[in-house]
Structure formats: C-alpha cells, structure tokens
Steps between C-alpha positions, in 0.01 A plus 500: 500500500359811334624859507438769758492863381629770734491878476766730649364854488815668630811293422787588737813645341734457796698181551371244751164676531200265518235541232134515593332261259123449475377161380245557223414133454585190302463492120203268432474241226265570210425129465250312721648292783857601418769623738585873512733619224876516535633836381864549402507862385315831529496766229371857468401655167517866394147560631586364844305175462636196682576171322598157632682207343322174577769232516258229389560134572862529615758768585759358259306485172266718293196272522210721602697828518244780466501878526223614735378848593317613812157641414357603838613698804796281594613741771175414677568129462294430186750296299274421206687495168470447126725295271687717249701237312662157520868564561587140420477605134840663547661153516715620789584235760342693785454871567646605835468879478349757263616851412400787274685503170673767294384608155718766333640586842156552658329286763250252355253288695360294210841374386708427807789304644476179700742273684495121492769403749807661337345543154385843383193510277300758313126434529191637333265509797204551273526173310745301716769452235867543583862504385804390699757782511793377711626290787599718794658475843167594656257257651135602535465878522483765225380860464539775238525866600422790266754763393342793692611332824869552406717807441599382151135422410598149393279208610641210699416133550599328826499135602526329837702194592417296807871451564705184541708322760742795521279807454166644598244638258652713223356783289630534143426717198413347162647698211223572252723484190609136541310372812822410681500578871740705706701385796299519825421859590416421860467193721204455729376239749611139480179359360640147502448509874128549434432199278132423531410858589240645261508841341869566429522417130372815327633846415265799480521874456323812373368572154566820306218658302381268226190399306356154550474267202340215696129411459264739677 
C-alpha cells in the first residue's frame, strides 16, 4: 500500500478545527520493482533531522525494520533517504513508535524509547540494538519530554493507548524510576471506531535543547 507523507505547517490548537495538510508524496522503495515502503513511525533528532521506521516485510514482526533518514528537501516533495541502521537487530517483535530517550535526566536522540504494542523498549538508534524495559498499558504511541518544559524541571515520558471496548484513547505517564505507567491522565477520541484509518497510532511532541549523537 505504501505510505503518504503529509506536512501541516500550522497545526490548529482549538478543538474540532480542521487541519490544512499538504501531501508531500509517497515514500519510494530503494529496491528495483518493489512497492513503496510502509512506514510505521517518524522521529526527529536533536538537529531537527527527520527519520522514518520502515516496517519491512510485515507490520507484526521485525523482519526488514530499518531506520531511515530524509536527505533532500522533503518539504518540497523530495523524499529521498538513506539507511541509518537495521532496527531488526533489536530483536523486538515490531516497532510501532519511536521516541527520544533520557540519559542522566537529559533528552537523548541516539538512545531512545520505542513501543512494540504494549511493550516499552530502550533502543540504540545508532546500531539497532535494544533492551525490553517493561510491559505497559499503552499501545503504540510514546514520547519523552525534557525537564525544561515543566515547572519542576523533571523530564516525563508519555504513552498512548488506542482504548478498548469501554474507553477511547488514553494518555498515560511512564514513571522513569520503575517504568510503570500511571492511570489515564486524559481520555480522547474513541479510536476503535476508526479501525482501518491510518495515522492514529503515534505520539509526538517537542524536543528540548540537546546534542545529537546519531551519525552525521
């Protein structure tokens, strides 16, 4: 099926306000006569470069998972990329979303968090190795926020659940000391009503000032 990449220059902040999205194009395959790539996650490093997680042969296993990085002017529709590493080396079942990590309380882009269904992982995005940290009540979305964004200067990690038969999507905090998650902080749309709709399985947010440790 492939993956379409959209750009929203001015995301609306008010509820029920339509977003104006510009289609940049479809991520091409880097192999001759192959279908366009299927992308499961986007990621931004400390230098503002954009990465993609190639899901490989199937959305439910790690076969062919790769970390890619745009190399051209993607905002003008040039979606050319380079391969940074093979994420299947992490031995994780399948990466659904990627996040910056935390090293000594500071945001890190080279060592980050990832979600595989409800499992929380720590990944080295430079060499593709990983360690399972915990099973959570989240589903596919994760993002770490740096301490300067909060009054107490303590960083946070949040995960997203797609909900169940009784609830809509739920946002939870993951406690950094033991990787257990909080009760739902807020409930959002009933995503179960949108089964088959693309683009609702990730969690993104801003980065605080940090130095990139990923390959230049």
